[in-house]
py3Dmol code that shows the C-alpha trace and the ligand (Angstrom):
import py3Dmol

protein = """\
ATOM      1  CA  MET A   1      18.780   6.134  46.338  1.00  0.00           C
ATOM      2  CA  ILE A   2      19.883   5.205  42.827  1.00  0.00           C
ATOM      3  CA  PRO A   3      22.428   7.596  41.349  1.00  0.00           C
ATOM      4  CA  CYS A   4      20.201   8.492  38.369  1.00  0.00           C
ATOM      5  CA  PRO A   5      21.982  11.399  36.655  1.00  0.00           C
ATOM      6  CA  PRO A   6      24.380  10.002  34.070  1.00  0.00           C
ATOM      7  CA  VAL A   7      27.559  11.912  33.234  1.00  0.00           C
ATOM      8  CA  GLU A   8      27.808  10.656  29.666  1.00  0.00           C
ATOM      9  CA  TRP A   9      26.516   7.809  27.536  1.00  0.00           C
ATOM     10  CA  ARG A  10      27.498   6.294  24.178  1.00  0.00           C
ATOM     11  CA  GLN A  11      26.752   3.393  21.933  1.00  0.00           C
ATOM     12  CA  PRO A  12      27.977   0.141  23.420  1.00  0.00           C
ATOM     13  CA  ALA A  13      30.420  -2.126  21.582  1.00  0.00           C
ATOM     14  CA  GLU A  14      28.937  -5.013  19.702  1.00  0.00           C
ATOM     15  CA  PRO A  15      28.740  -8.218  21.771  1.00  0.00           C
ATOM     16  CA  PRO A  16      31.083 -10.991  20.699  1.00  0.00           C
ATOM     17  CA  ALA A  17      29.291 -13.434  18.335  1.00  0.00           C
ATOM     18  CA  GLU A  18      30.112 -16.454  20.522  1.00  0.00           C
ATOM     19  CA  GLN A  19      28.074 -14.853  23.372  1.00  0.00           C
ATOM     20  CA  ALA A  20      24.872 -14.983  21.332  1.00  0.00           C
ATOM     21  CA  PRO A  21      22.139 -15.280  23.935  1.00  0.00           C
ATOM     22  CA  GLN A  22      19.925 -18.280  23.980  1.00  0.00           C
ATOM     23  CA  PRO A  23      16.114 -18.151  24.330  1.00  0.00           C
ATOM     24  CA  ALA A  24      14.501 -19.805  27.290  1.00  0.00           C
ATOM     25  CA  PRO A  25      13.737 -23.538  27.068  1.00  0.00           C
ATOM     26  CA  ALA A  26      10.034 -24.567  26.443  1.00  0.00           C
ATOM     27  CA  THR A  27       9.961 -25.867  30.048  1.00  0.00           C
ATOM     28  CA  ALA A  28      10.646 -22.430  31.593  1.00  0.00           C
ATOM     29  CA  PRO A  29       7.817 -21.203  33.877  1.00  0.00           C
ATOM     30  CA  GLY A  30       4.958 -18.923  32.815  1.00  0.00           C
ATOM     31  CA  TYR A  31       5.509 -17.776  29.165  1.00  0.00           C
ATOM     32  CA  ALA A  32       9.270 -17.291  29.571  1.00  0.00           C
ATOM     33  CA  SER A  33       9.870 -19.459  26.501  1.00  0.00           C
ATOM     34  CA  GLN A  34       8.227 -16.651  24.461  1.00  0.00           C
ATOM     35  CA  LEU A  35      10.754 -14.022  25.588  1.00  0.00           C
ATOM     36  CA  ARG A  36      13.498 -12.669  23.370  1.00  0.00           C
ATOM     37  CA  PRO A  37      16.932 -11.665  24.807  1.00  0.00           C
ATOM     38  CA  SER A  38      18.680  -8.629  23.386  1.00  0.00           C
ATOM     39  CA  ARG A  39      21.883  -9.105  21.393  1.00  0.00           C
ATOM     40  CA  TRP A  40      23.736  -8.437  24.707  1.00  0.00           C
ATOM     41  CA  GLY A  41      21.657 -10.995  26.638  1.00  0.00           C
ATOM     42  CA  TRP A  42      18.831 -10.717  29.023  1.00  0.00           C
ATOM     43  CA  VAL A  43      17.824  -7.245  30.059  1.00  0.00           C
ATOM     44  CA  ALA A  44      16.994  -7.869  33.719  1.00  0.00           C
ATOM     45  CA  GLN A  45      17.289  -5.294  36.452  1.00  0.00           C
ATOM     46  CA  LYS A  46      15.239  -4.765  39.557  1.00  0.00           C
ATOM     47  CA  GLN A  47      15.705  -1.056  39.854  1.00  0.00           C
ATOM     48  CA  TRP A  48      14.687   1.488  37.386  1.00  0.00           C
ATOM     49  CA  CYS A  49      14.726   5.322  37.153  1.00  0.00           C
ATOM     50  CA  VAL A  50      11.396   6.262  35.619  1.00  0.00           C
ATOM     51  CA  TRP A  51      10.132   9.532  34.109  1.00  0.00           C
ATOM     52  CA  VAL A  52       6.533  10.198  33.182  1.00  0.00           C
ATOM     53  CA  GLU A  53       5.656  12.903  30.704  1.00  0.00           C
ATOM     54  CA  PRO A  54       3.816  15.692  32.588  1.00  0.00           C
ATOM     55  CA  GLY A  55       0.873  17.431  31.114  1.00  0.00           C
ATOM     56  CA  PRO A  56      -1.531  20.316  31.931  1.00  0.00           C
ATOM     57  CA  THR A  57      -2.790  19.521  35.425  1.00  0.00           C
ATOM     58  CA  THR A  58      -6.169  21.280  34.606  1.00  0.00           C
ATOM     59  CA  ASP A  59      -6.760  18.947  31.631  1.00  0.00           C
ATOM     60  CA  ARG A  60      -9.007  16.118  32.775  1.00  0.00           C
ATOM     61  CA  TRP A  61      -7.973  13.898  29.835  1.00  0.00           C
ATOM     62  CA  ASN A  62      -4.432  14.249  31.011  1.00  0.00           C
ATOM     63  CA  GLN A  63      -5.480  13.614  34.628  1.00  0.00           C
ATOM     64  CA  ARG A  64      -7.123  10.430  33.536  1.00  0.00           C
ATOM     65  CA  TRP A  65      -3.949   9.342  31.603  1.00  0.00           C
ATOM     66  CA  GLN A  66      -1.704  10.248  34.633  1.00  0.00           C
ATOM     67  CA  THR A  67      -4.022   8.223  37.008  1.00  0.00           C
ATOM     68  CA  ALA A  68      -4.004   5.239  34.731  1.00  0.00           C
ATOM     69  CA  VAL A  69      -0.206   5.091  34.139  1.00  0.00           C
ATOM     70  CA  THR A  70       0.551   5.893  37.842  1.00  0.00           C
ATOM     71  CA  THR A  71      -1.581   2.995  38.874  1.00  0.00           C
ATOM     72  CA  ALA A  72       0.139   0.685  36.369  1.00  0.00           C
ATOM     73  CA  LEU A  73       3.531   1.852  37.749  1.00  0.00           C
ATOM     74  CA  SER A  74       2.375   1.091  41.264  1.00  0.00           C
ATOM     75  CA  THR A  75       1.406  -2.423  40.218  1.00  0.00           C
ATOM     76  CA  TRP A  76       4.869  -3.061  38.706  1.00  0.00           C
ATOM     77  CA  GLY A  77       6.385  -1.320  41.707  1.00  0.00           C
ATOM     78  CA  GLU A  78       5.553  -4.413  43.697  1.00  0.00           C
ATOM     79  CA  GLN A  79       7.973  -6.421  41.509  1.00  0.00           C
ATOM     80  CA  VAL A  80      10.663  -3.896  40.627  1.00  0.00           C
ATOM     81  CA  ARG A  81      12.043  -0.895  42.521  1.00  0.00           C
ATOM     82  CA  LEU A  82      11.025   2.362  40.815  1.00  0.00           C
ATOM     83  CA  VAL A  83      12.540   5.797  41.286  1.00  0.00           C
ATOM     84  CA  ARG A  84      10.508   8.524  39.745  1.00  0.00           C
ATOM     85  CA  VAL A  85      12.813  11.262  38.283  1.00  0.00           C
ATOM     86  CA  SER A  86      11.755  14.729  37.147  1.00  0.00           C
ATOM     87  CA  ASN A  87      14.353  15.093  34.399  1.00  0.00           C
ATOM     88  CA  PRO A  88      13.881  12.795  31.328  1.00  0.00           C
ATOM     89  CA  ASP A  89      17.666  12.803  30.807  1.00  0.00           C
ATOM     90  CA  ASP A  90      18.065  10.940  34.127  1.00  0.00           C
ATOM     91  CA  ALA A  91      15.576   8.193  33.268  1.00  0.00           C
ATOM     92  CA  GLN A  92      16.166   4.595  32.189  1.00  0.00           C
ATOM     93  CA  LEU A  93      12.437   4.324  31.270  1.00  0.00           C
ATOM     94  CA  ARG A  94      10.431   7.204  29.869  1.00  0.00           C
ATOM     95  CA  LEU A  95       6.691   7.119  29.632  1.00  0.00           C
ATOM     96  CA  TRP A  96       5.265   9.362  26.884  1.00  0.00           C
ATOM     97  CA  ARG A  97       1.620  10.476  26.641  1.00  0.00           C
ATOM     98  CA  ARG A  98       1.250   9.950  22.847  1.00  0.00           C
ATOM     99  CA  ARG A  99      -0.099   7.618  20.346  1.00  0.00           C
ATOM    100  CA  PRO A 100       2.596   5.448  18.727  1.00  0.00           C
ATOM    101  CA  PRO A 101       3.263   6.146  15.021  1.00  0.00           C
ATOM    102  CA  LEU A 102       1.915   3.490  12.602  1.00  0.00           C
ATOM    103  CA  GLN A 103       4.305   0.594  12.241  1.00  0.00           C
ATOM    104  CA  ASN A 104       4.053  -1.479   9.005  1.00  0.00           C
ATOM    105  CA  GLY A 105       0.648   0.257   8.535  1.00  0.00           C
ATOM    106  CA  ARG A 106      -0.499  -1.065  11.877  1.00  0.00           C
ATOM    107  CA  ALA A 107      -1.992   1.190  14.577  1.00  0.00           C
ATOM    108  CA  SER A 108      -1.708   0.547  18.266  1.00  0.00           C
ATOM    109  CA  HIS A 109      -2.350   2.225  21.577  1.00  0.00           C
ATOM    110  CA  GLY A 110       1.103   1.445  23.092  1.00  0.00           C
ATOM    111  CA  ARG A 111       4.665   0.668  22.185  1.00  0.00           C
ATOM    112  CA  ALA A 112       7.917   0.077  23.977  1.00  0.00           C
ATOM    113  CA  LEU A 113      11.333   0.444  22.452  1.00  0.00           C
ATOM    114  CA  LEU A 114      14.670  -0.585  24.085  1.00  0.00           C
ATOM    115  CA  GLN A 115      18.164   0.747  23.393  1.00  0.00           C
ATOM    116  CA  LEU A 116      21.233  -0.290  25.385  1.00  0.00           C
ATOM    117  CA  GLN A 117      23.740   2.323  26.152  1.00  0.00           C
ATOM    118  CA  GLN A 118      27.109   2.561  27.690  1.00  0.00           C
ATOM    119  CA  VAL A 119      26.626   4.999  30.566  1.00  0.00           C
ATOM    120  CA  GLN A 120      29.201   6.652  32.777  1.00  0.00           C
ATOM    121  CA  ARG A 121      27.688   7.819  36.084  1.00  0.00           C
ATOM    122  CA  GLN A 122      28.970  10.052  38.794  1.00  0.00           C
ATOM    123  CA  GLY A 123      30.943   8.294  41.477  1.00  0.00           C
ATOM    124  CA  ARG A 124      31.556   5.163  39.409  1.00  0.00           C
ATOM    125  CA  GLU A 125      34.992   4.212  38.155  1.00  0.00           C
ATOM    126  CA  SER A 126      33.826   2.810  34.820  1.00  0.00           C
ATOM    127  CA  SER A 127      30.951   2.950  32.523  1.00  0.00           C
ATOM    128  CA  ALA A 128      28.299   0.223  32.414  1.00  0.00           C
ATOM    129  CA  LEU A 129      25.736  -1.115  30.012  1.00  0.00           C
ATOM    130  CA  GLU A 130      22.278   0.328  30.844  1.00  0.00           C
ATOM    131  CA  PRO A 131      18.813   0.182  29.220  1.00  0.00           C
ATOM    132  CA  LEU A 132      16.995   3.107  27.781  1.00  0.00           C
ATOM    133  CA  VAL A 133      13.338   2.284  27.277  1.00  0.00           C
ATOM    134  CA  GLU A 134      10.866   4.581  25.577  1.00  0.00           C
ATOM    135  CA  VAL A 135       7.206   3.711  26.171  1.00  0.00           C
ATOM    136  CA  LEU A 136       4.459   5.448  24.315  1.00  0.00           C
ATOM    137  CA  ILE A 137       0.885   5.214  25.701  1.00  0.00           C
ATOM    138  CA  SER A 138      -2.010   6.752  23.781  1.00  0.00           C
ATOM    139  CA  PRO A 139      -4.264   8.980  25.792  1.00  0.00           C
ATOM    140  CA  GLY A 140      -7.248   8.320  23.589  1.00  0.00           C
ATOM    141  CA  GLN A 141      -8.780   5.338  25.385  1.00  0.00           C
ATOM    142  CA  ARG A 142     -10.934   4.624  28.438  1.00  0.00           C
ATOM    143  CA  GLN A 143      -9.037   4.780  31.771  1.00  0.00           C
ATOM    144  CA  ALA A 144      -9.054   1.018  32.328  1.00  0.00           C
ATOM    145  CA  ALA A 145      -7.735   0.538  28.741  1.00  0.00           C
ATOM    146  CA  ILE A 146      -5.003   3.024  29.295  1.00  0.00           C
ATOM    147  CA  GLN A 147      -4.043   1.298  32.486  1.00  0.00           C
ATOM    148  CA  ALA A 148      -3.979  -2.148  30.800  1.00  0.00           C
ATOM    149  CA  THR A 149      -2.019  -0.798  27.905  1.00  0.00           C
ATOM    150  CA  ALA A 150       0.492   0.834  30.287  1.00  0.00           C
ATOM    151  CA  LEU A 151       0.805  -2.461  32.304  1.00  0.00           C
ATOM    152  CA  HIS A 152       1.550  -4.370  29.148  1.00  0.00           C
ATOM    153  CA  GLU A 153       4.077  -1.930  27.718  1.00  0.00           C
ATOM    154  CA  LEU A 154       5.789  -1.458  31.052  1.00  0.00           C
ATOM    155  CA  GLY A 155       6.099  -5.209  31.185  1.00  0.00           C
ATOM    156  CA  HIS A 156       8.082  -5.083  27.915  1.00  0.00           C
ATOM    157  CA  GLY A 157      10.076  -2.255  29.352  1.00  0.00           C
ATOM    158  CA  PHE A 158      11.076  -4.082  32.478  1.00  0.00           C
ATOM    159  CA  GLY A 159      12.324  -7.011  30.378  1.00  0.00           C
ATOM    160  CA  LEU A 160       9.353  -9.083  29.208  1.00  0.00           C
ATOM    161  CA  TRP A 161      10.157  -8.820  25.499  1.00  0.00           C
ATOM    162  CA  GLY A 162       7.563 -11.364  24.370  1.00  0.00           C
ATOM    163  CA  HIS A 163       3.860 -12.286  24.669  1.00  0.00           C
ATOM    164  CA  SER A 164       1.733 -14.671  26.605  1.00  0.00           C
ATOM    165  CA  GLU A 165      -0.846 -16.692  24.727  1.00  0.00           C
ATOM    166  CA  LEU A 166      -3.360 -16.078  27.507  1.00  0.00           C
ATOM    167  CA  SER A 167      -5.341 -12.762  27.568  1.00  0.00           C
ATOM    168  CA  SER A 168      -5.627 -13.089  31.398  1.00  0.00           C
ATOM    169  CA  ASP A 169      -1.936 -12.254  31.538  1.00  0.00           C
ATOM    170  CA  VAL A 170      -0.990  -8.596  31.256  1.00  0.00           C
ATOM    171  CA  MET A 171       1.459  -9.628  28.571  1.00  0.00           C
ATOM    172  CA  GLY A 172      -1.199 -11.405  26.600  1.00  0.00           C
ATOM    173  CA  ALA A 173      -0.723 -11.024  22.875  1.00  0.00           C
ATOM    174  CA  VAL A 174      -4.395 -10.369  22.347  1.00  0.00           C
ATOM    175  CA  PRO A 175      -6.344  -8.344  25.000  1.00  0.00           C
ATOM    176  CA  GLY A 176      -9.322  -9.989  26.525  1.00  0.00           C
ATOM    177  CA  ALA A 177     -12.856  -8.699  26.711  1.00  0.00           C
ATOM    178  CA  LYS A 178     -11.988  -7.505  30.243  1.00  0.00           C
ATOM    179  CA  PRO A 179      -8.685  -5.502  30.416  1.00  0.00           C
ATOM    180  CA  ALA A 180      -5.971  -7.263  32.598  1.00  0.00           C
ATOM    181  CA  LEU A 181      -5.310  -4.824  35.456  1.00  0.00           C
ATOM    182  CA  GLU A 182      -3.389  -7.011  37.837  1.00  0.00           C
ATOM    183  CA  LEU A 183      -0.272  -9.159  37.306  1.00  0.00           C
ATOM    184  CA  SER A 184      -1.252 -12.769  37.037  1.00  0.00           C
ATOM    185  CA  GLU A 185       0.619 -15.623  38.709  1.00  0.00           C
ATOM    186  CA  ARG A 186       2.226 -16.407  35.308  1.00  0.00           C
ATOM    187  CA  ASP A 187       3.257 -12.740  34.801  1.00  0.00           C
ATOM    188  CA  GLN A 188       5.074 -12.858  38.139  1.00  0.00           C
ATOM    189  CA  GLN A 189       6.571 -16.313  37.502  1.00  0.00           C
ATOM    190  CA  THR A 190       7.926 -15.169  34.091  1.00  0.00           C
ATOM    191  CA  LEU A 191       9.479 -11.987  35.659  1.00  0.00           C
ATOM    192  CA  GLN A 192      10.908 -14.117  38.414  1.00  0.00           C
ATOM    193  CA  TRP A 193      12.483 -16.434  35.823  1.00  0.00           C
ATOM    194  CA  LEU A 194      13.907 -13.474  34.082  1.00  0.00           C
ATOM    195  CA  PHE A 195      15.568 -12.106  37.245  1.00  0.00           C
ATOM    196  CA  GLU A 196      17.240 -15.554  37.692  1.00  0.00           C
ATOM    197  CA  GLN A 197      18.949 -15.324  34.298  1.00  0.00           C
ATOM    198  CA  PRO A 198      22.505 -13.810  33.867  1.00  0.00           C
ATOM    199  CA  SER A 199      21.750 -10.172  33.007  1.00  0.00           C
ATOM    200  CA  ALA A 200      23.465  -8.270  30.308  1.00  0.00           C
ATOM    201  CA  LEU A 201      23.295  -5.153  32.431  1.00  0.00           C
ATOM    202  CA  PRO A 202      25.388  -5.062  35.701  1.00  0.00           C
ATOM    203  CA  ALA A 203      28.744  -6.200  34.283  1.00  0.00           C
ATOM    204  CA  ALA A 204      29.537  -4.286  31.164  1.00  0.00           C
ATOM    205  CA  PRO A 205      32.393  -5.572  28.992  1.00  0.00           C
ATOM    206  CA  SER A 206      35.469  -3.596  29.790  1.00  0.00           C
ATOM    207  CA  GLN A 207      36.851  -1.789  26.781  1.00  0.00           C
ATOM    208  CA  THR A 208      40.588  -1.017  26.521  1.00  0.00           C
ATOM    209  CA  THR A 209      40.130   0.610  23.088  1.00  0.00           C
ATOM    210  CA  ALA A 210      37.402   2.904  21.852  1.00  0.00           C
ATOM    211  CA  PRO A 211      34.630   0.745  20.347  1.00  0.00           C
ATOM    212  CA  GLU A 212      33.389   1.263  16.795  1.00  0.00           C
ATOM    213  CA  PRO A 213      30.059   3.078  16.642  1.00  0.00           C
ATOM    214  CA  ALA A 214      27.284   0.374  16.430  1.00  0.00           C
ATOM    215  CA  PRO A 215      23.746   0.601  15.356  1.00  0.00           C
ATOM    216  CA  PRO A 216      21.259   0.754  18.132  1.00  0.00           C
ATOM    217  CA  SER A 217      20.221  -2.598  19.607  1.00  0.00           C
ATOM    218  CA  ASP A 218      16.486  -2.227  19.333  1.00  0.00           C
ATOM    219  CA  LEU A 219      13.855  -4.464  20.698  1.00  0.00           C
ATOM    220  CA  THR A 220      10.429  -3.004  19.937  1.00  0.00           C
ATOM    221  CA  ALA A 221       7.005  -4.387  20.737  1.00  0.00           C
ATOM    222  CA  ASP A 222       3.397  -3.269  20.851  1.00  0.00           C
TER     223      ASP A 222
END
"""
ligand_1 = """\
1
ZN
Zn 3.265 -6.400 23.512
"""
view = py3Dmol.view(width=600, height=400)
view.addModel(protein, "pdb")
view.setStyle({"model": 0}, {"cartoon": {"style": "trace"}})
view.addModel(ligand_1, "xyz")
view.setStyle({"model": 1}, {"stick": {}})
view.zoomTo()
view.show()
């Protein structure tokens, strides 16, 4: 069981400039060469505490949304270990049932936003860098479209901050005529490549002095 409840969290210190992460080479498998690392490096972890916004159980529109996102979570659950939590404060990834606000005048059905935080958890000697991902999935679509949107945005959330050029991949930049509801071979290869990279997450830089407050390190993608 992952110790989900954090004791406290704060903004992480800025990463040293000489540690600027490099993107993947063009020869990397799948569409890994399209991925962007965060300023702290690759956001790669195989276990996530996930919270899903509840809704009225009698509302069939909410039931449809819950079924679609739960199915998408199960699909990713074959690649990453997911722990569902009932308190949003305990989560590293939060799935919200709402339409993303317009961004640069552009509407979309889903959005994912990453912040990195310095988190102190119970039973640990020191704090560590952890992700906090907010995923917004619009309820106003057909069930298959909600599921495809959730698969795509969860892919960003789990570290695939980039797009494939193929609509047959769940991370395709442009959705195909038929929604991608299964992870393709390329989706899995790309995630596997990510897991083989040095992750920014497990080993947080140890701070002997209090860090200056830093602006959030945001990666955002539709
Ligand atoms: Zn996207």
